[in-house]
DRENTORKOL-3810 file (N, C-alpha, C; in nm, 4 decimals):
REM DRENTORKOL-3810
@n.u->0.0965; n.v->-0.0883; n.w->-0.0139; ca.u->-0.0345; ca.v->-0.0025; ca.w->0.0433; c.u->0.0990; c.v->0.1341; c.w->0.0063
@n.u->0.0585; n.v->0.2015; n.w->-0.0661; ca.u->0.1399; ca.v->0.3402; ca.w->-0.0826; c.u->0.0965; c.v->0.4593; c.w->0.0166
@n.u->0.2361; n.v->0.5284; n.w->0.0495; ca.u->0.1839; ca.v->0.6293; ca.w->0.1485; c.u->0.2180; c.v->0.7109; c.w->0.0778
@n.u->0.1260; n.v->0.8501; n.w->0.1821; ca.u->0.1723; ca.v->0.9826; ca.w->0.1102; c.u->0.3195; c.v->1.0512; c.w->0.1614
@n.u->0.3887; n.v->1.1293; n.w->0.0835; ca.u->0.4838; ca.v->1.1263; ca.w->0.0806; c.u->0.4426; c.v->1.3425; c.w->0.1158
@n.u->0.5294; n.v->1.3994; n.w->0.1616; ca.u->0.5416; ca.v->1.5440; ca.w->0.2280; c.u->0.6282; c.v->1.5785; c.w->0.1379
@n.u->0.5925; n.v->1.7022; n.w->0.1473; ca.u->0.6839; ca.v->1.8051; ca.w->0.0587; c.u->0.8565; c.v->1.8075; c.w->0.0467
@n.u->0.8905; n.v->1.7386; n.w->0.2257; ca.u->1.0065; ca.v->1.6798; ca.w->0.2514; c.u->1.0674; c.v->1.4977; c.w->0.1907
@n.u->0.9573; n.v->1.4679; n.w->0.1447; ca.u->1.0370; ca.v->1.3300; ca.w->0.1483; c.u->0.9349; c.v->1.1866; c.w->0.2722
@n.u->0.9438; n.v->1.2930; n.w->0.3911; ca.u->0.8855; ca.v->1.1949; ca.w->0.4544; c.u->0.7303; c.v->1.1399; c.w->0.4668
@n.u->0.7276; n.v->1.0138; n.w->0.5090; ca.u->0.6200; ca.v->0.9435; ca.w->0.5306; c.u->0.4554; c.v->1.0030; c.w->0.6057
@n.u->0.3506; n.v->1.0680; n.w->0.5771; ca.u->0.2590; ca.v->1.0995; ca.w->0.6353; c.u->0.2054; c.v->1.0345; c.w->0.7679
@n.u->0.1715; n.v->1.0329; n.w->0.8689; ca.u->0.1169; ca.v->1.0073; ca.w->0.9873; c.u->0.0140; c.v->0.9065; c.w->0.9235
@n.u->0.0194; n.v->0.8135; n.w->0.9347; ca.u->-0.0780; ca.v->0.6854; ca.w->0.9341; c.u->-0.2405; c.v->0.7702; c.w->1.0066
@n.u->-0.3578; n.v->0.7273; n.w->0.9891; ca.u->-0.4862; ca.v->0.8000; ca.w->1.0213; c.u->-0.5335; c.v->0.7030; c.w->1.1163
@n.u->-0.6266; n.v->0.7198; n.w->1.2125; ca.u->-0.6913; ca.v->0.5741; ca.w->1.2597; c.u->-0.7304; c.v->0.5080; c.w->1.1702
@n.u->-0.7947; n.v->0.5285; n.w->1.0435; ca.u->-0.8626; ca.v->0.4612; ca.w->1.0291; c.u->-0.7713; c.v->0.3569; c.w->0.9022
@n.u->-0.5999; n.v->0.3930; n.w->0.8958; ca.u->-0.5148; ca.v->0.3247; ca.w->0.8473; c.u->-0.5358; c.v->0.2037; c.w->0.9275
@n.u->-0.4962; n.v->0.2259; n.w->1.0746; ca.u->-0.4339; ca.v->0.1539; ca.w->1.1340; c.u->-0.5801; c.v->0.0191; c.w->1.1750
@n.u->-0.6731; n.v->0.1352; n.w->1.1768; ca.u->-0.7375; ca.v->-0.0216; ca.w->1.1664; c.u->-0.7946; c.v->-0.1009; c.w->1.0552
@n.u->-0.7812; n.v->-0.0230; n.w->0.9929; ca.u->-0.8163; ca.v->-0.1325; ca.w->0.8188; c.u->-0.6208; c.v->-0.2303; c.w->0.8115
@n.u->-0.5554; n.v->-0.1999; n.w->0.8941; ca.u->-0.4217; ca.v->-0.3342; ca.w->0.8995; c.u->-0.4761; c.v->-0.4101; c.w->0.9852
@n.u->-0.5678; n.v->-0.3777; n.w->1.0782; ca.u->-0.5777; ca.v->-0.4960; ca.w->1.2056; c.u->-0.6519; c.v->-0.5890; c.w->1.1715
@n.u->-0.5766; n.v->-0.7726; n.w->1.2164; ca.u->-0.6309; ca.v->-0.8743; ca.w->1.1843; c.u->-0.7613; c.v->-0.8609; c.w->1.2952
@n.u->-0.8009; n.v->-0.8122; n.w->1.3562; ca.u->-0.9529; ca.v->-0.8353; ca.w->1.3950; c.u->-1.0559; c.v->-0.7627; c.w->1.2875
@n.u->-1.0145; n.v->-0.6564; n.w->1.1761; ca.u->-1.0911; ca.v->-0.5708; ca.w->1.1190; c.u->-1.0793; c.v->-0.6584; c.w->0.9792
@n.u->-1.0047; n.v->-0.6970; n.w->0.9655; ca.u->-0.9902; ca.v->-0.8275; ca.w->0.8535; c.u->-1.0896; c.v->-0.9647; c.w->0.8983
@n.u->-1.0937; n.v->-0.9794; n.w->0.9871; ca.u->-1.1615; ca.v->-1.1236; ca.w->1.0231; c.u->-1.2863; c.v->-1.0309; c.w->1.0484
@n.u->-1.3301; n.v->-0.9203; n.w->1.0535; ca.u->-1.4858; ca.v->-0.9049; ca.w->1.0931; c.u->-1.5525; c.v->-0.8852; c.w->0.8750
@n.u->-1.4547; n.v->-0.8381; n.w->0.8151; ca.u->-1.4706; ca.v->-0.8322; ca.w->0.7096; c.u->-1.5190; c.v->-0.9678; c.w->0.6160
@n.u->-1.3867; n.v->-1.0762; n.w->0.6693; ca.u->-1.4108; ca.v->-1.1779; ca.w->0.6022; c.u->-1.5210; c.v->-1.3137; c.w->0.6879
@n.u->-1.5660; n.v->-1.2651; n.w->0.8100; ca.u->-1.6461; ca.v->-1.3086; ca.w->0.8874; c.u->-1.8144; c.v->-1.2514; c.w->0.8030
@n.u->-1.8286; n.v->-1.1258; n.w->0.7501; ca.u->-1.9505; ca.v->-1.0430; ca.w->0.7337; c.u->-1.9614; c.v->-1.1212; c.w->0.5836
@n.u->-1.8534; n.v->-1.1812; n.w->0.5160; ca.u->-1.8733; ca.v->-1.1991; ca.w->0.3481; c.u->-1.8945; c.v->-1.2882; c.w->0.3279
@n.u->-1.8606; n.v->-1.3688; n.w->0.4173; ca.u->-1.8596; ca.v->-1.5344; ca.w->0.4980; c.u->-2.0365; c.v->-1.5791; c.w->0.4959
@n.u->-2.1380; n.v->-1.4609; n.w->0.5555; ca.u->-2.3070; ca.v->-1.4765; ca.w->0.5451; c.u->-2.3109; c.v->-1.4146; c.w->0.4447
@n.u->-2.3115; n.v->-1.2605; n.w->0.4328; ca.u->-2.3408; ca.v->-1.1844; ca.w->0.2943; c.u->-2.3589; c.v->-1.2346; c.w->0.1610
@n.u->-2.2676; n.v->-1.3108; n.w->0.1285; ca.u->-2.2408; ca.v->-1.3772; ca.w->-0.0198; c.u->-2.3472; c.v->-1.4903; c.w->-0.0294
@n.u->-2.3245; n.v->-1.6450; n.w->0.0651; ca.u->-2.4296; ca.v->-1.6914; ca.w->0.0251; c.u->-2.5720; c.v->-1.6654; c.w->0.0759
@n.u->-2.5942; n.v->-1.5911; n.w->0.1790; ca.u->-2.6929; ca.v->-1.5467; ca.w->0.1626; c.u->-2.7672; c.v->-1.4568; c.w->0.0762
@n.u->-2.7127; n.v->-1.3815; n.w->0.0554; ca.u->-2.7643; ca.v->-1.3322; ca.w->-0.1077; c.u->-2.7567; c.v->-1.3924; c.w->-0.2059
@n.u->-2.6750; n.v->-1.4915; n.w->-0.2242; ca.u->-2.7240; ca.v->-1.6030; ca.w->-0.3574; c.u->-2.8431; c.v->-1.6669; c.w->-0.3463
@n.u->-2.8370; n.v->-1.7235; n.w->-0.2300; ca.u->-2.9429; ca.v->-1.8273; ca.w->-0.2050; c.u->-3.1041; c.v->-1.7463; c.w->-0.2111
@n.u->-3.0856; n.v->-1.5873; n.w->-0.1178; ca.u->-3.1856; ca.v->-1.5542; ca.w->-0.1158; c.u->-3.2686; c.v->-1.4902; c.w->-0.2854
@n.u->-3.1873; n.v->-1.4611; n.w->-0.4174; ca.u->-3.2311; ca.v->-1.4392; ca.w->-0.5146; c.u->-3.2460; c.v->-1.5930; c.w->-0.5951
@n.u->-3.1877; n.v->-1.6754; n.w->-0.5772; ca.u->-3.2329; ca.v->-1.7774; ca.w->-0.6601; c.u->-3.3422; c.v->-1.8022; c.w->-0.5733
@n.u->-3.3528; n.v->-1.8445; n.w->-0.4947; ca.u->-3.5459; ca.v->-1.8371; ca.w->-0.4489; c.u->-3.6183; c.v->-1.8072; c.w->-0.4573
@n.u->-3.5810; n.v->-1.6164; n.w->-0.5195; ca.u->-3.6779; ca.v->-1.5606; ca.w->-0.5290; c.u->-3.7512; c.v->-1.5353; c.w->-0.6496
@n.u->-3.6063; n.v->-1.6162; n.w->-0.7592; ca.u->-3.6603; ca.v->-1.5657; ca.w->-0.8410; c.u->-3.6914; c.v->-1.7078; c.w->-0.9358
@n.u->-3.6899; n.v->-1.8490; n.w->-0.8181; ca.u->-3.7160; ca.v->-1.9625; ca.w->-0.8685; c.u->-3.9159; c.v->-1.9812; c.w->-0.9026
@n.u->-3.9592; n.v->-1.8607; n.w->-0.8489; ca.u->-4.0724; ca.v->-1.8731; ca.w->-0.8691; c.u->-4.1358; c.v->-1.8326; c.w->-1.0005
@n.u->-4.1120; n.v->-1.7424; n.w->-1.0358; ca.u->-4.1383; ca.v->-1.6973; ca.w->-1.2113; c.u->-4.0715; c.v->-1.8519; c.w->-1.3221
@n.u->-3.9462; n.v->-1.8648; n.w->-1.2700; ca.u->-3.9055; ca.v->-1.9452; ca.w->-1.3508; c.u->-3.9708; c.v->-2.0850; c.w->-1.3456
@n.u->-4.0186; n.v->-2.1089; n.w->-1.2259; ca.u->-4.1101; ca.v->-2.2661; ca.w->-1.2143; c.u->-4.2771; c.v->-2.2362; c.w->-1.2668
@n.u->-4.3393; n.v->-2.0994; n.w->-1.2823; ca.u->-4.4925; ca.v->-2.0821; ca.w->-1.3028; c.u->-4.4116; c.v->-2.0605; c.w->-1.4855
@n.u->-4.3466; n.v->-2.0166; n.w->-1.5468; ca.u->-4.2771; ca.v->-2.0125; ca.w->-1.6834; c.u->-4.2479; c.v->-2.1386; c.w->-1.7276
@n.u->-4.2328; n.v->-2.2410; n.w->-1.6618; ca.u->-4.1328; ca.v->-2.3891; ca.w->-1.7195; c.u->-4.2081; c.v->-2.4777; c.w->-1.6361
@n.u->-4.2529; n.v->-2.4688; n.w->-1.5354; ca.u->-4.3381; ca.v->-2.6013; ca.w->-1.5363; c.u->-4.5024; c.v->-2.5303; c.w->-1.4576
@n.u->-4.5580; n.v->-2.5008; n.w->-1.5034; ca.u->-4.6938; ca.v->-2.4173; ca.w->-1.4937; c.u->-4.7941; c.v->-2.5698; c.w->-1.4604
@n.u->-4.7343; n.v->-2.6694; n.w->-1.4838; ca.u->-4.8754; ca.v->-2.7674; ca.w->-1.4406; c.u->-4.8258; c.v->-2.7853; c.w->-1.2879
@n.u->-4.7243; n.v->-2.7788; n.w->-1.2578; ca.u->-4.6978; ca.v->-2.8812; ca.w->-1.1278; c.u->-4.7107; c.v->-2.7153; c.w->-0.9944
@n.u->-4.6931; n.v->-2.5559; n.w->-1.0717; ca.u->-4.7203; ca.v->-2.4985; ca.w->-1.0137; c.u->-4.8785; c.v->-2.4623; c.w->-0.9937
@n.u->-4.9557; n.v->-2.5246; n.w->-1.0876; ca.u->-5.0954; ca.v->-2.5078; ca.w->-1.0526; c.u->-5.1846; c.v->-2.6636; c.w->-0.9906
@n.u->-5.1076; n.v->-2.7608; n.w->-0.9494; ca.u->-5.1732; ca.v->-2.8359; ca.w->-0.8858; c.u->-5.2206; c.v->-2.7742; c.w->-0.7813
@n.u->-5.3507; n.v->-2.8107; n.w->-0.7218; ca.u->-5.3978; ca.v->-2.7736; ca.w->-0.5953; c.u->-5.3559; c.v->-2.8156; c.w->-0.4854
@n.u->-5.3657; n.v->-2.7612; n.w->-0.3422; ca.u->-5.3176; ca.v->-2.8388; ca.w->-0.2760; c.u->-5.4504; c.v->-2.7981; c.w->-0.1574
@n.u->-5.5140; n.v->-2.7272; n.w->-0.1216; ca.u->-5.6144; ca.v->-2.7059; ca.w->-0.0499; c.u->-5.6891; c.v->-2.5888; c.w->-0.1046
@n.u->-5.7996; n.v->-2.6698; n.w->-0.1248; ca.u->-5.9453; ca.v->-2.5576; ca.w->-0.2074; c.u->-5.8622; c.v->-2.5006; c.w->-0.3426
@n.u->-5.8525; n.v->-2.3896; n.w->-0.3093; ca.u->-5.8118; ca.v->-2.3155; ca.w->-0.4537; c.u->-5.6754; c.v->-2.2764; c.w->-0.4313
@n.u->-5.6153; n.v->-2.2920; n.w->-0.3455; ca.u->-5.4464; ca.v->-2.2793; ca.w->-0.3448; c.u->-5.4093; c.v->-2.3876; c.w->-0.3730
@n.u->-5.2725; n.v->-2.3648; n.w->-0.4627; ca.u->-5.2242; ca.v->-2.4155; ca.w->-0.5566; c.u->-5.0578; c.v->-2.3964; c.w->-0.4976
@n.u->-5.0069; n.v->-2.4303; n.w->-0.5718; ca.u->-4.8358; ca.v->-2.4917; ca.w->-0.5320; c.u->-4.7121; c.v->-2.3248; c.w->-0.5035
@n.u->-4.7940; n.v->-2.2542; n.w->-0.6254; ca.u->-4.7496; ca.v->-2.1324; ca.w->-0.6807; c.u->-4.7862; c.v->-2.0197; c.w->-0.5626
@n.u->-4.9277; n.v->-2.0236; n.w->-0.4827; ca.u->-4.9355; ca.v->-1.9534; ca.w->-0.4427; c.u->-4.8416; c.v->-1.9810; c.w->-0.2767
@n.u->-4.8544; n.v->-2.1072; n.w->-0.2352; ca.u->-4.7751; ca.v->-2.1650; ca.w->-0.1319; c.u->-4.6249; c.v->-2.1423; c.w->-0.1213
@n.u->-4.5687; n.v->-2.1258; n.w->-0.2800; ca.u->-4.4393; ca.v->-2.0722; ca.w->-0.2983; c.u->-4.3903; c.v->-1.9633; c.w->-0.2776
@n.u->-4.5130; n.v->-1.8581; n.w->-0.3103; ca.u->-4.4680; ca.v->-1.6946; ca.w->-0.2687; c.u->-4.5029; c.v->-1.6608; c.w->-0.1566
@n.u->-4.6448; n.v->-1.7451; n.w->-0.0558; ca.u->-4.6590; ca.v->-1.7224; ca.w->0.0395; c.u->-4.5064; c.v->-1.7418; c.w->0.1039
@n.u->-4.4130; n.v->-1.8388; n.w->0.1150; ca.u->-4.3249; ca.v->-1.8984; ca.w->0.1454; c.u->-4.1635; c.v->-1.8119; c.w->0.1518
@n.u->-4.2073; n.v->-1.7241; n.w->0.0253; ca.u->-4.0950; ca.v->-1.5902; ca.w->0.0233; c.u->-4.0558; c.v->-1.5237; c.w->0.1584
@n.u->-4.2441; n.v->-1.4910; n.w->0.2025; ca.u->-4.1924; ca.v->-1.4547; ca.w->0.3662; c.u->-4.1242; c.v->-1.4742; c.w->0.4561
@n.u->-4.1697; n.v->-1.6392; n.w->0.5000; ca.u->-4.0802; ca.v->-1.6928; ca.w->0.5965; c.u->-3.9445; c.v->-1.6828; c.w->0.5339
@n.u->-3.8924; n.v->-1.6976; n.w->0.4162; ca.u->-3.7627; ca.v->-1.7088; ca.w->0.3558; c.u->-3.6815; c.v->-1.5637; c.w->0.4291
@n.u->-3.7443; n.v->-1.4777; n.w->0.3802; ca.u->-3.7244; ca.v->-1.3873; ca.w->0.4494; c.u->-3.7076; c.v->-1.3184; c.w->0.5903
@n.u->-3.8062; n.v->-1.3574; n.w->0.6286; ca.u->-3.7951; ca.v->-1.3528; ca.w->0.7399; c.u->-3.6588; c.v->-1.4596; c.w->0.8464
@n.u->-3.6512; n.v->-1.5811; n.w->0.7762; ca.u->-3.5536; ca.v->-1.7144; ca.w->0.8682; c.u->-3.3929; c.v->-1.5848; c.w->0.7472
@n.u->-3.3856; n.v->-1.5672; n.w->0.6570; ca.u->-3.2342; ca.v->-1.4790; ca.w->0.6674; c.u->-3.2081; c.v->-1.3401; c.w->0.7393
@n.u->-3.3408; n.v->-1.2399; n.w->0.7887; ca.u->-3.3538; ca.v->-1.1657; ca.w->0.8729; c.u->-3.2725; c.v->-1.2015; c.w->1.0195
@n.u->-3.3168; n.v->-1.3542; n.w->1.0851; ca.u->-3.2935; ca.v->-1.4001; ca.w->1.2100; c.u->-3.1571; c.v->-1.4300; c.w->1.1837
@n.u->-3.0829; n.v->-1.5456; n.w->1.0748; ca.u->-3.0125; ca.v->-1.5801; ca.w->1.0753; c.u->-2.8651; c.v->-1.4823; c.w->1.0816
@n.u->-2.9455; n.v->-1.3558; n.w->1.0618; ca.u->-2.7648; ca.v->-1.2604; ca.w->1.0103; c.u->-2.8331; c.v->-1.1843; c.w->1.1665
@n.u->-2.9736; n.v->-1.1700; n.w->1.2240; ca.u->-2.8973; ca.v->-1.1690; ca.w->1.3960; c.u->-2.7899; c.v->-1.2455; c.w->1.4849
@n.u->-2.8501; n.v->-1.3611; n.w->1.4341; ca.u->-2.7339; ca.v->-1.4542; ca.w->1.4990; c.u->-2.5925; c.v->-1.4086; c.w->1.4830
@n.u->-2.5775; n.v->-1.3976; n.w->1.3344; ca.u->-2.4494; ca.v->-1.3800; ca.w->1.2512; c.u->-2.3634; c.v->-1.2739; c.w->1.3105
@n.u->-2.4265; n.v->-1.1585; n.w->1.3379; ca.u->-2.4368; ca.v->-1.0080; ca.w->1.3821; c.u->-2.4098; c.v->-1.0197; c.w->1.5151
@n.u->-2.3902; n.v->-1.1015; n.w->1.5939; ca.u->-2.3694; ca.v->-1.0882; ca.w->1.7651; c.u->-2.1925; c.v->-1.1288; c.w->1.7579
@n.u->-2.1403; n.v->-1.2372; n.w->1.6103; ca.u->-2.0381; ca.v->-1.2574; ca.w->1.5823; c.u->-1.9560; c.v->-1.1582; c.w->1.5495
@n.u->-2.0250; n.v->-1.0529; n.w->1.4636; ca.u->-1.9748; ca.v->-0.8747; ca.w->1.3694; c.u->-1.9509; c.v->-0.8608; c.w->1.5269
@n.u->-2.0329; n.v->-0.8379; n.w->1.6080; ca.u->-2.0466; ca.v->-0.7424; ca.w->1.7438; c.u->-1.8917; c.v->-0.7965; c.w->1.8096
@n.u->-1.8421; n.v->-0.9330; n.w->1.8093; ca.u->-1.7386; ca.v->-0.9575; ca.w->1.9170; c.u->-1.6078; c.v->-0.8895; c.w->1.8224
@n.u->-1.6078; n.v->-0.9364; n.w->1.6593; ca.u->-1.5291; ca.v->-0.8785; ca.w->1.6699; c.u->-1.5258; c.v->-0.6718; c.w->1.6436
@n.u->-1.6229; n.v->-0.6524; n.w->1.6641; ca.u->-1.6228; ca.v->-0.5117; ca.w->1.6769; c.u->-1.5716; c.v->-0.4420; c.w->1.7924
@n.u->-1.5935; n.v->-0.5099; n.w->1.9069; ca.u->-1.5533; ca.v->-0.5217; ca.w->2.0147; c.u->-1.3820; c.v->-0.5474; c.w->2.0387
@n.u->-1.3896; n.v->-0.6442; n.w->2.0501; ca.u->-1.2121; ca.v->-0.6674; ca.w->1.9647; c.u->-1.1406; c.v->-0.5191; c.w->1.9211
@n.u->-1.2172; n.v->-0.4999; n.w->1.8385; ca.u->-1.1476; ca.v->-0.3679; ca.w->1.7683; c.u->-1.1058; c.v->-0.2384; c.w->1.8343
@n.u->-1.2368; n.v->-0.2280; n.w->1.9133; ca.u->-1.2598; ca.v->-0.0820; ca.w->1.9760; c.u->-1.1638; c.v->-0.1307; c.w->2.1279
@n.u->-1.1152; n.v->-0.2352; n.w->2.2060; ca.u->-1.0011; ca.v->-0.2753; ca.w->2.2591; c.u->-0.9455; c.v->-0.2731; c.w->2.2580
@n.u->-0.8606; n.v->-0.2475; n.w->2.1590; ca.u->-0.7744; ca.v->-0.2480; ca.w->2.0786; c.u->-0.7112; c.v->-0.1424; c.w->2.0515
@n.u->-0.8224; n.v->-0.0695; n.w->1.9805; ca.u->-0.7778; ca.v->0.0843; ca.w->1.9690; c.u->-0.7554; c.v->0.2381; c.w->2.1292
@n.u->-0.8158; n.v->0.1185; n.w->2.1637; ca.u->-0.8376; ca.v->0.1751; ca.w->2.3218; c.u->-0.6973; c.v->0.1454; c.w->2.3911
@n.u->-0.6767; n.v->0.0642; n.w->2.4249; ca.u->-0.5033; ca.v->0.0536; ca.w->2.4647; c.u->-0.3760; c.v->0.1080; c.w->2.4152
@n.u->-0.4321; n.v->0.1209; n.w->2.2562; ca.u->-0.3572; ca.v->0.1846; ca.w->2.2035; c.u->-0.3311; c.v->0.3749; c.w->2.2250
@n.u->-0.4198; n.v->0.3961; n.w->2.3085; ca.u->-0.4569; ca.v->0.5133; ca.w->2.3318; c.u->-0.5296; c.v->0.5841; c.w->2.2284
@n.u->-0.5793; n.v->0.5287; n.w->2.1245; ca.u->-0.6019; ca.v->0.5882; ca.w->2.0072; c.u->-0.8345; c.v->0.6424; c.w->2.0088
@n.u->-0.8412; n.v->0.5748; n.w->2.0867; ca.u->-1.0118; ca.v->0.6364; ca.w->2.1356; c.u->-0.9397; c.v->0.6756; c.w->2.2962
@n.u->-1.0968; n.v->0.6882; n.w->2.3606; ca.u->-1.1204; ca.v->0.7375; ca.w->2.5129; c.u->-1.1983; c.v->0.6798; c.w->2.5622
@n.u->-1.1592; n.v->0.6155; n.w->2.6702; ca.u->-1.2768; ca.v->0.5519; ca.w->2.7674; c.u->-1.3694; c.v->0.5781; c.w->2.8024
@n.u->-1.4636; n.v->0.5043; n.w->2.8521; ca.u->-1.6163; ca.v->0.5524; ca.w->2.8902; c.u->-1.5992; c.v->0.6703; c.w->3.0118
@n.u->-1.4492; n.v->0.6590; n.w->3.1046; ca.u->-1.4153; ca.v->0.8157; ca.w->3.2061; c.u->-1.3646; c.v->0.9428; c.w->3.1010
@n.u->-1.3252; n.v->0.8870; n.w->2.9602; ca.u->-1.3579; ca.v->1.0803; ca.w->2.8572; c.u->-1.1851; c.v->1.0710; c.w->2.8579
@n.u->-1.1418; n.v->0.9735; n.w->2.8692; ca.u->-0.9652; ca.v->0.9631; ca.w->2.9258; c.u->-0.8995; c.v->0.8599; c.w->2.8151
@n.u->-0.7960; n.v->0.9046; n.w->2.7934; ca.u->-0.7308; ca.v->0.7835; ca.w->2.6807; c.u->-0.6537; c.v->0.6958; c.w->2.7613
@n.u->-0.6613; n.v->0.6104; n.w->2.6960; ca.u->-0.6601; ca.v->0.4508; ca.w->2.8051; c.u->-0.4930; c.v->0.4259; c.w->2.8325
END
């Protein structure tokens, strides 16, 4: 990574953000988020578009009556609400792990004196 140079040729001091971006804890946080968000997004998009695809390519299957006028297509459409809620619940569970990484980052920054503790003074 390139550093900014001042007029005299010396490197500019790193910002707090640069220090955080270089921390292992921050990299682990980004990796943990990526490991959840990418598969969850792919699953949701595939599941969401599966309904119109099945209605278009398997209309006989989707038109099968399950109970009265309710057919498989209606049940599949209704299930999308429950899938969205399930993904939201899974994110809440995964966010606890993200919060742990965030806590470690904050503790590390407080130890380095880059953040003030709750008493208002640098740790």
